[in-house]
N, C-alpha and C positions, 0 to 999 in steps of 0.2 A: 308685530305691535299694531293695534288699531285704536282709534279714539272715537268716543261718542260723546255727544253733549246731553246732559240732563238739565231740564229747566223745571222748577217748582216754586210754589208760593209758600213761603213760610213766615207766619205772623204778620201777613199783609205786604211783605217784601218779596220781590222776586229774586230767586237765587239760581244761579248758573253753575254747573259743575262739569269739568271735563273728566271723563272716566277712561283711564289709560289702561288698556287690556294687554297683558304680556303672556307670552306662552313659552319662553325659552327655558328649557331644561328643568321644568317644574312638574310635579305629579298633577297639579291642578292649576287652572288659570289663576293669574294674580291681577287684582284690579286696584288701582290707585285713584282716588278722587281728588281733584284739585279744583277749588273754588276760583272763580274769575269774574270779572265785569269789564264792560267796554265803556270808556269815557270819552265824550266828545273832545276833539282836538288833542287827545293823549293816546287814545288807542286801547290795546289789550292789557289789562292789569291782573296780576295773579294775586289773590287774597291769601295772606299768609297768617291771618289771625285765626286762633283756634278758641273754642269754648270748652273749659273743662267742667 
């Protein structure tokens, strides 16, 4: 497993995404994308909202 961070600007807002790469017993690498943000005095927050 290894993790990379992707940062992009989407509709004027900065988005940050953790990409979790896994290679265990699969024929191809599997990547999960997890949105997150950092809040002052709170810390690391995982965004669990989705847009359908």
